[in-house]
Structure formats: C-alpha cells, structure tokens
C-alpha angles and dihedrals in degrees: 000000000000092000094054094070092039091048098044102037128063129222095266089053092052092044090055092050090050092049094045101038131062128223123225141164119238125198125238110279095028112143109227100173123024121208112252097013130105118252119228095191140048106226124206115195107225098173135358137035131289126194124215114212138180110217135175123185113246095230091096114085092205090053092053090046093053091048090050092048090052093047097247121138100185120061092216130077131190108226101182144326124246125215138189115326097024120132126215132179094044097120106073097065090054091068092248125152118272117300112273098203143058118228121200140161119265091194138001103305139184117226137176115216123202120190111247092222093059093042091052091052091049092051092050094048102039112051093180092055090044092054095050093043097049091047091054092048091049091054090051094047092048090052090050092051092050092045090055092051092048095046101046098032131244094275090066094067111096119239129240098015110166117236106204096193094154091068089066106026101058094032093057099043126082124243088248088056092053091046089055092048092052093046094051098031126087124211115232130189108224119198119227115274092025114140110219097174127028121207106259090004131120121280115213100182150013111250135202114196106229098175139359133031133284133191127227115210142170127213117254095214129069098228111153119258094253092053091049091047092056090044090056093049090050090052094245117157116243116202114238138182118221115234101169147012118225119212133194116301097034128128121237132184101030097136099090091058093058099064106320093275122154119253117267095209143051118236119203133169113252092189134009104297143184120223132189104220124201113186117245091234094053091047092049091052092047092050091049096047103036111057092182094053090042092054092050094044094052092045087056091050091049091048092051093047093047091051092050092047095049091046090050091048092052090051090051093048134059101253092120129125101184127040099204138028125251097058123124116269119245121221095225096050125093108217120206094238095043116122118246111240090231093066100047092095089054090049092055091047091046092053093051092047092048092052087048091052092051091048092049092048091040093234112157 
C-alpha cells in the first residue's frame, strides 16, 4: 500500500502531513485503535505490521452461544494484516458508525499520527488535497473489502443486506453537483432481469437508481476474469449468489472511478427500473476539471465503502445481540443497520433532493 499514498498525493500534501503529524515507535502488542471507541488521530503505518481483529467480550451469554454454534472457541478473529503505507482511524470523521475492529501492532512499528481535528480542517479548506486524500482512502478501503471476500470466502457474506447509499450521496453533494448530474445524465427504463453490470466486466457509466429494485450478486465459482468475460459475451449463464438488494436513490457503478478496477459484483434489475446514467467519460472529465466536485464525490465513495466495510466486519464478528430478525428492538442496543444520529440531517436533506430530482426529471 506504500505506493497508494505516494501515487495519489503530491509533495505539498506529504509535507503538510509531516509538519502536522508526529512520528513515534510503538511496541508489539500496542493497541492503536480500540473497537467501539472514537479515534482522535489518523495513523499512517510507516514501518512494521498491524493486525486488524474483531473481538467481543465473553460476558454476553448470547455471544458465547453464537460462537459455539459456529464452531469457534475464541471470541476474537483476525481479519487482515496491514503493512507499510496503510491508513487507520480514517472512519470517525466521515460520520460513520463506531469502529468495528481493534487494530494493534504485531511487531515494533513506526507510525505517523495526525490529529483528526486538524485533518478535518485541512480537508474543508483545501479541495485539491481533499480530492487526492479521499481517492487514496477509497483505494485502500476497496482493497480491504476485496481482501475480506477473498479470505473468508464468498459464502461468509450475508445475503440481502440493504445498502442505503442515497442517505450519503445526495446529502454530501452540493445542489450544483446534482444540477450537473441531471444535465449530463440520461434516464433509462430498464426491464426486469436486465444485467447492467457484470462482475469483472467493463462499466460504461455511473448510475443512480431512480425507481425499482436491483440485486447485487457475486459469482460462486472462481473462474478467472477473462474466462468470465468470454462466457458473458457468448451468452452463457454464470451462477451468482445475491448479497444485497438496491433500492431507489442508490449509486451503482462507482468502481472504475476509484483506480480503474473491475467491479466485484453483478448488478441486475429485479423489477422494472429507471436509472439516471452518466457516462464514464463525462464523469472522468468532470472529476479532473472540477476539484470541488471531485473532493465531494470521492468523499461520498469513501463513506459508502466505509459503511459497507464496517457492516461486513460486524456480520463476520460476534457483536450481535439478536440471532434472527423479527424480534422487538431494545432501546439500549445498537443495531448494525441503525442510523447514526450524526447523519440524520443528511438523510432529511437527501430525501428532499431526491424528490426534487424526480420532479425535475418527471419520474413518478
């Protein structure tokens, strides 16, 4: 990951980080990020190895029961290891839910710590820095998501998990951004069962789902991307396993704008749907020419990826309080799909903007 920061940031960005942050050595076993607690610093690993773990105290009988049912004896699970260039502690200032993992040093490591308060101010004041920084973080989060899928197997990913992208997308963007998207976007009616994105296939546009429902699925075989691509062109069916349903207002097809990677999921219309399509070329030009738009767009992508990553980590871990749906909610329990109070204002704004978009586009 060392090359990500060096590739995405420029010298003035790195110089600011050096001047603002402070370097320190931490001993093996030092906890850098504690699950469930807010982080006051963004940490960049300069040298050494960090381990990312999901842990749940064993003082909860249900937690112990779930672990026993699943054949696990230890209520702690290593998710991944981070090496030089990785960044941790970036989630809290995005307004995400509490951190779902504990990060600690495997060996003596060298880190640079930047106060979240100063970083937040820098991101607000310098749109060029914000665009480059959010893009770098998006690349890292996308890699972590893919790593978890590869490490734990596709069967470990829970099915039918809602992705409420609209709560973040339209709440983070400016009115001028949405005006541009409507001006350069084209509404399309998509019949049920139409595949708009193939796993490991090309993506021609960024989509916003205006109406209808779509499924998000992953293939259950490990065929290489080229073989899958030829199978798609030949019209062969590729078995897939649904992991989520997408509802109106959600963003689809963001992967090419991270670092040119191919999509890791297949997106298909479950019912007749309407999409706002913005061509990949137009989006690429806009991102390159408009630093303000670019910074807000990549912040949206980072927020979406962080929400998906945190939700996936919670489902892999033992931080659950109910084993099945349909039970009454408890006031003192934090549920994994519960909205953070800090984003409620964005939700209200997003809803108004979405209705405004539908009215402007005359979508009923």
